[in-house]
GUTIPA-64911 format. One record per atom (N, C-alpha, C): residue in one letter; x, y, z; atom name. Coordinates in pm, 1 decimal. Example, Ala and Ser with C-alpha at 12.3 -4.5 7.8 and 13.67 -1.06 7.14 Angstrom:
# residues 2
a;1319.0;-569.0;780.0;N
a;1230.0;-450.0;780.0;CA
a;1320.0;-330.0;780.0;C
s;1285.0;-225.0;708.0;N
s;1367.0;-106.0;714.0;CA
s;1290.0;3.0;787.0;C
//
This chain:
# residues 124
m;-1924.8;-4007.2;396.0;N
m;-1975.2;-3857.1;382.5;CA
m;-1910.7;-3789.3;495.3;C
r;-1927.3;-3839.9;644.0;N
r;-1923.2;-3787.6;775.6;CA
r;-1743.7;-3816.1;796.2;C
w;-1684.2;-3847.6;791.4;N
w;-1547.4;-3869.3;817.3;CA
w;-1477.0;-3736.4;708.9;C
t;-1513.9;-3762.0;554.4;N
t;-1486.9;-3574.5;498.3;CA
t;-1551.2;-3496.3;562.4;C
m;-1624.7;-3484.2;660.6;N
m;-1670.8;-3333.1;728.7;CA
m;-1613.5;-3342.9;841.4;C
v;-1560.8;-3443.7;912.8;N
v;-1457.9;-3471.9;1051.5;CA
v;-1303.3;-3424.0;950.6;C
a;-1271.6;-3434.7;895.1;N
a;-1123.7;-3416.2;836.9;CA
a;-1096.2;-3270.8;782.7;C
l;-1245.2;-3240.3;704.2;N
l;-1267.4;-3090.2;652.5;CA
l;-1236.3;-2987.9;795.2;C
a;-1319.8;-3042.4;882.3;N
a;-1330.5;-2948.9;1008.5;CA
a;-1178.4;-2952.5;1069.1;C
s;-1109.9;-3058.0;1091.1;N
s;-997.4;-3075.7;1194.1;CA
s;-891.1;-2987.9;1077.5;C
c;-886.9;-3015.7;930.1;N
c;-791.7;-2936.6;871.6;CA
c;-835.2;-2757.9;920.4;C
l;-933.9;-2723.1;856.6;N
l;-978.3;-2613.7;943.7;CA
l;-949.0;-2543.1;1092.9;C
t;-957.9;-2608.7;1156.1;N
t;-943.9;-2624.4;1313.1;CA
t;-764.3;-2602.9;1309.4;C
v;-700.7;-2663.6;1240.5;N
v;-557.8;-2680.1;1270.2;CA
v;-470.6;-2543.0;1172.6;C
a;-610.7;-2479.4;1049.5;N
a;-540.7;-2422.7;984.6;CA
a;-569.5;-2262.3;1043.3;C
g;-674.8;-2309.3;1141.3;N
g;-693.5;-2142.6;1212.0;CA
g;-612.9;-2096.8;1336.3;C
c;-520.4;-2209.0;1375.0;N
c;-480.6;-2252.9;1510.6;CA
c;-340.8;-2213.6;1505.6;C
v;-269.8;-2247.5;1357.6;N
v;-120.5;-2190.3;1374.4;CA
v;-53.2;-2085.5;1375.4;C
g;-182.8;-1957.0;1430.5;N
g;-69.4;-1900.7;1526.0;CA
g;-35.0;-1752.1;1431.1;C
g;-154.4;-1651.0;1411.3;N
g;-101.1;-1557.1;1361.0;CA
g;-51.8;-1553.5;1183.2;C
t;-96.1;-1670.9;1115.9;N
t;-140.0;-1694.1;988.7;CA
t;-282.9;-1687.9;878.5;C
s;-355.2;-1666.0;988.2;N
s;-509.5;-1649.0;929.1;CA
s;-517.4;-1465.3;855.2;C
m;-611.0;-1497.7;745.8;N
m;-625.5;-1433.1;692.5;CA
m;-669.2;-1287.7;747.9;C
a;-717.5;-1328.4;831.7;N
a;-818.0;-1215.1;926.9;CA
a;-730.1;-1135.2;1054.2;C
e;-652.4;-1236.2;1092.5;N
e;-537.8;-1182.7;1206.5;CA
e;-457.5;-1102.1;1132.7;C
r;-398.4;-1101.3;1045.9;N
r;-295.2;-1059.1;955.6;CA
r;-387.6;-933.7;887.9;C
q;-512.7;-920.2;847.4;N
q;-557.4;-821.4;825.7;CA
q;-566.4;-722.9;930.0;C
d;-561.3;-768.8;1044.4;N
d;-603.3;-695.8;1129.8;CA
d;-480.6;-617.7;1201.5;C
e;-362.5;-685.4;1233.3;N
e;-262.2;-631.3;1231.8;CA
e;-230.5;-522.9;1146.9;C
d;-276.5;-468.5;982.6;N
d;-268.9;-377.7;912.7;CA
d;-334.6;-245.1;980.3;C
v;-433.5;-231.0;1075.5;N
v;-478.8;-125.0;1159.4;CA
v;-390.7;-85.4;1222.1;C
q;-348.4;31.3;1265.7;N
q;-234.5;63.5;1332.7;CA
q;-321.5;213.9;1432.5;C
s;-226.4;238.5;1520.3;N
s;-298.1;369.5;1616.2;CA
s;-246.0;481.2;1555.3;C
s;-318.6;545.8;1566.7;N
s;-231.9;719.5;1539.5;CA
s;-219.0;756.9;1617.4;C
l;-152.9;755.7;1745.9;N
l;-141.9;833.6;1897.1;CA
l;28.5;796.8;1877.7;C
q;44.3;670.9;1812.6;N
q;196.8;692.1;1796.2;CA
q;268.5;779.9;1721.6;C
y;151.5;848.9;1644.3;N
y;285.5;983.1;1534.3;CA
y;223.4;1137.7;1609.6;C
d;162.0;1149.8;1696.4;N
d;116.4;1255.2;1769.5;CA
d;250.0;1305.1;1803.8;C
d;383.5;1245.9;1814.1;N
d;446.4;1347.4;1871.9;CA
d;563.3;1395.1;1744.8;C
v;536.8;1291.0;1649.2;N
v;623.4;1332.7;1486.7;CA
v;593.3;1481.5;1493.0;C
p;633.2;1635.1;1467.8;N
p;641.0;1722.9;1404.7;CA
p;564.6;1702.5;1292.5;C
c;465.2;1796.3;1284.9;N
c;364.4;1744.8;1133.0;CA
c;476.5;1814.3;1004.1;C
d;540.4;1861.1;953.6;N
d;632.5;1873.2;843.3;CA
d;667.7;1761.4;855.7;C
q;756.3;1653.9;937.7;N
q;809.9;1550.1;924.9;CA
q;715.7;1458.0;892.3;C
l;604.9;1428.7;957.0;N
l;488.8;1299.7;961.7;CA
l;454.8;1353.7;806.7;C
l;418.4;1494.7;748.9;N
l;396.6;1485.8;589.5;CA
l;454.5;1418.0;496.9;C
a;582.4;1458.8;552.1;N
a;692.3;1391.2;419.3;CA
a;641.8;1271.4;438.5;C
q;698.8;1203.9;567.0;N
q;681.4;1059.6;604.8;CA
q;564.6;978.6;541.1;C
r;489.6;1047.7;541.4;N
r;329.0;996.9;468.9;CA
r;389.7;1008.9;329.4;C
n;448.3;1099.9;299.4;N
n;378.4;1152.2;138.0;CA
n;523.1;1006.4;65.5;C
q;625.6;1009.0;150.7;N
q;715.4;923.0;149.1;CA
q;684.6;796.6;128.8;C
l;600.8;744.1;194.6;N
l;531.9;583.8;196.1;CA
l;439.5;556.7;136.1;C
a;342.2;649.2;85.9;N
a;248.9;639.9;-54.4;CA
a;324.6;627.7;-172.3;C
q;438.2;736.0;-154.6;N
q;529.4;711.8;-317.5;CA
q;595.7;563.2;-311.4;C
q;638.9;567.3;-214.7;N
q;701.9;408.4;-190.8;CA
q;640.9;261.2;-286.5;C
h;510.2;307.1;-208.7;N
h;418.7;155.6;-265.1;CA
h;311.5;214.1;-324.4;C
n;310.4;306.7;-392.7;N
n;274.4;349.8;-572.8;CA
n;97.6;393.0;-497.4;C
l;46.5;430.2;-352.8;N
l;-68.8;456.7;-281.0;CA
l;-66.9;562.6;-296.9;C
p;-231.6;581.8;-306.5;N
p;-258.4;768.7;-255.0;CA
p;-258.5;793.6;-106.0;C
v;-202.1;896.0;-96.8;N
v;-210.8;956.7;43.4;CA
v;-310.1;937.6;121.5;C
t;-417.6;898.1;68.1;N
t;-570.8;869.9;151.9;CA
t;-577.6;784.1;157.0;C
a;-537.9;639.2;100.1;N
a;-480.5;533.8;147.4;CA
a;-544.7;468.2;266.3;C
k;-645.5;381.1;272.7;N
k;-693.6;315.5;401.0;CA
k;-668.4;199.6;365.4;C
p;-652.4;97.8;480.9;N
p;-654.7;-103.4;483.8;CA
p;-780.3;-127.3;439.8;C
t;-735.7;-258.4;366.8;N
t;-848.3;-302.3;315.3;CA
t;-900.4;-446.8;341.6;C
f;-988.4;-488.3;331.6;N
f;-1036.8;-649.0;433.2;CA
f;-1126.4;-661.4;320.7;C
s;-1082.6;-819.5;343.7;N
s;-1119.5;-881.3;217.5;CA
s;-1296.3;-974.6;296.7;C
n;-1372.8;-1019.8;299.7;N
n;-1467.4;-1096.7;282.7;CA
n;-1496.9;-1228.0;260.2;C
p;-1422.1;-1289.9;410.1;N
p;-1427.9;-1413.0;350.4;CA
p;-1567.3;-1498.8;397.9;C
a;-1572.6;-1602.4;340.2;N
a;-1721.7;-1692.6;331.0;CA
a;-1769.8;-1678.4;512.8;C
m;-1873.1;-1662.0;565.5;N
m;-1893.9;-1607.7;672.0;CA
m;-1861.9;-1717.7;761.2;C
g;-1783.7;-1719.0;893.7;N
g;-1742.5;-1771.2;988.4;CA
g;-1640.7;-1835.5;979.1;C
f;-1575.3;-1824.4;853.5;N
f;-1475.6;-1885.2;808.3;CA
f;-1332.8;-1795.0;802.6;C
g;-1363.8;-1695.3;821.6;N
g;-1262.2;-1573.5;915.9;CA
g;-1102.0;-1633.5;942.0;C
p;-1161.6;-1654.6;1065.9;N
p;-1021.4;-1735.6;1114.9;CA
p;-923.6;-1824.2;1068.9;C
f;-1017.4;-1876.6;991.9;N
f;-981.8;-2036.2;894.4;CA
f;-891.1;-2004.2;796.3;C
t;-944.2;-1887.5;746.8;N
t;-929.9;-1887.8;602.2;CA
t;-750.1;-1872.7;602.3;C
p;-639.2;-1885.5;554.9;N
p;-507.4;-1909.9;524.8;CA
p;-477.4;-1767.5;443.3;C
d;-348.7;-1676.6;505.8;N
d;-331.6;-1545.4;411.3;CA
d;-240.3;-1606.8;322.3;C
m;-338.7;-1594.0;157.8;N
m;-286.1;-1655.5;73.0;CA
m;-209.0;-1560.5;-41.3;C
r;-223.1;-1432.4;50.4;N
r;-174.6;-1306.1;-22.1;CA
r;-64.8;-1285.4;-58.3;C
s;12.3;-1250.4;-150.0;N
s;163.6;-1237.4;-221.1;CA
s;233.2;-1097.6;-131.4;C
k;345.9;-1134.3;-89.6;N
k;404.7;-1062.4;5.8;CA
k;388.8;-921.0;-30.1;C
a;398.9;-913.7;-176.3;N
a;404.1;-755.7;-246.2;CA
a;260.6;-663.1;-144.7;C
s;169.1;-775.0;-181.1;N
s;33.4;-740.3;-134.2;CA
s;4.5;-718.7;40.3;C
r;56.0;-825.5;114.6;N
r;86.2;-749.5;254.5;CA
r;148.4;-680.2;239.3;C
e;242.2;-637.4;212.7;N
e;379.8;-493.1;269.9;CA
e;231.3;-389.1;193.6;C
s;172.2;-373.1;104.6;N
s;92.1;-253.2;51.7;CA
s;-36.9;-237.8;133.6;C
n;-91.2;-344.0;173.1;N
n;-247.5;-315.2;285.5;CA
n;-121.4;-291.9;404.9;C
k;-45.0;-347.7;506.0;N
k;21.6;-263.3;572.8;CA
k;85.5;-109.6;580.3;C
a;120.1;-86.8;498.0;N
a;144.1;88.3;450.1;CA
a;18.3;124.3;417.2;C
s;-45.4;75.7;389.2;N
s;-203.0;131.3;378.9;CA
s;-264.6;157.4;502.2;C
g;-211.5;98.1;627.1;N
g;-285.1;80.8;756.4;CA
g;-194.1;231.4;817.7;C
e;-33.7;242.3;781.7;N
e;24.5;341.6;843.7;CA
e;19.0;434.5;769.8;C
i;-75.0;453.8;641.3;N
i;-46.5;570.2;613.1;CA
i;-251.1;674.2;641.8;C
d;-303.3;571.1;711.1;N
d;-430.2;588.1;725.7;CA
d;-410.3;646.0;878.7;C
a;-304.6;583.0;995.6;N
a;-311.9;630.1;1118.3;CA
a;-231.3;773.4;1110.4;C
m;-121.4;794.7;996.2;N
m;-52.4;910.2;1006.9;CA
m;-158.3;1033.0;926.8;C
n;-230.0;1009.2;858.5;N
n;-370.0;1134.3;828.3;CA
n;-450.3;1129.8;949.6;C
r;-524.4;1027.5;1038.7;N
r;-540.7;1052.2;1090.4;CA
r;-495.0;1101.9;1214.9;C
s;-372.4;1115.1;1272.8;N
s;-268.0;1205.8;1356.9;CA
s;-264.5;1350.8;1299.9;C
i;-231.0;1354.4;1123.2;N
i;-265.2;1463.9;1085.7;CA
i;-388.6;1561.7;1135.0;C
e;-499.5;1487.4;1080.0;N
e;-593.3;1539.1;1072.4;CA
e;-685.1;1606.9;1217.7;C
r;-635.5;1519.9;1318.8;N
r;-659.9;1572.6;1465.1;CA
r;-574.5;1651.4;1471.2;C
r;-442.0;1679.2;1449.6;N
r;-371.3;1807.5;1503.2;CA
r;-380.2;1881.4;1418.6;C
d;-473.0;1885.1;1254.6;N
d;-465.0;2051.6;1188.1;CA
d;-333.5;2056.3;1131.8;C
c;-264.0;1951.3;1086.5;N
c;-97.2;1977.0;1045.7;CA
c;-142.3;2023.8;882.1;C
g;-62.6;2092.2;838.8;N
g;-54.9;2148.3;720.0;CA
g;-158.1;2239.6;699.6;C
k;-235.4;2285.5;781.2;N
k;-311.2;2426.3;782.9;CA
k;-267.9;2546.2;843.0;C
p;-315.7;2641.5;808.3;N
p;-267.8;2765.4;836.2;CA
p;-286.8;2804.2;958.0;C
k;-203.7;2834.7;1099.8;N
k;-244.4;2842.4;1229.7;CA
k;-344.9;2982.4;1234.2;C
k;-459.4;2976.7;1291.5;N
k;-535.4;3069.5;1339.9;CA
k;-504.6;3171.1;1416.3;C
n;-526.6;3262.4;1396.8;N
n;-484.1;3411.9;1449.4;CA
n;-563.1;3400.4;1554.8;C
e;-468.4;3400.8;1699.9;N
e;-535.9;3343.9;1835.9;CA
e;-539.3;3487.5;1905.6;C
t;-495.6;3573.4;1894.4;N
t;-477.6;3685.7;2002.4;CA
t;-608.6;3710.4;2010.2;C
l;-614.4;3773.7;2113.0;N
l;-707.8;3800.7;2230.5;CA
l;-732.3;3985.5;2179.2;C
g;-842.2;4052.3;2164.1;N
g;-845.9;4170.1;2188.4;CA
g;-947.1;4219.7;2139.0;C
l;-983.1;4306.7;2228.4;N
l;-1149.2;4428.6;2146.0;CA
l;-1225.5;4393.8;2026.5;C
p;-1335.8;4410.4;2042.4;N
p;-1361.2;4375.7;1886.9;CA
p;-1347.4;4547.8;1816.9;C
g;-1311.9;4501.2;1684.5;N
g;-1315.3;4684.1;1634.5;CA
g;-1155.3;4661.7;1611.7;C
s;-1075.8;4659.3;1726.0;N
s;-962.2;4643.6;1794.0;CA
s;-815.2;4636.9;1683.3;C
k;-760.3;4686.5;1637.1;N
k;-625.0;4649.6;1531.7;CA
k;-569.4;4543.9;1556.6;C
p;-475.3;4423.2;1564.2;N
p;-397.7;4349.8;1627.0;CA
p;-254.5;4483.6;1651.6;C
s;-178.4;4461.0;1721.8;N
s;-35.7;4515.3;1685.2;CA
s;74.9;4438.1;1642.9;C
//
């Protein structure tokens, strides 16, 4: 029994130390910064987001999802997801980052009238 536990512990340690192949590490990579999209013009960013969502059959409100491995074993659980599932989760992370940039910059919303004038006066 003791040797079985030692063997199991060493296998889990080796599986988690392979470098970038654990479920937790790969799911963390799906989350992206929205700052990279702040320089993209709004209309182009909206089109890019919509195309990515359509390509992966995702809603334009997609967010990355995370599995809940057994407590404490996240870094040691190998990533057993299919390639299609990994690509879909990566696209969800990109869409979420794009949405945060779009929301922060108020893309797709009509411009507010920012002319200064006296109350009651008509803009010219």
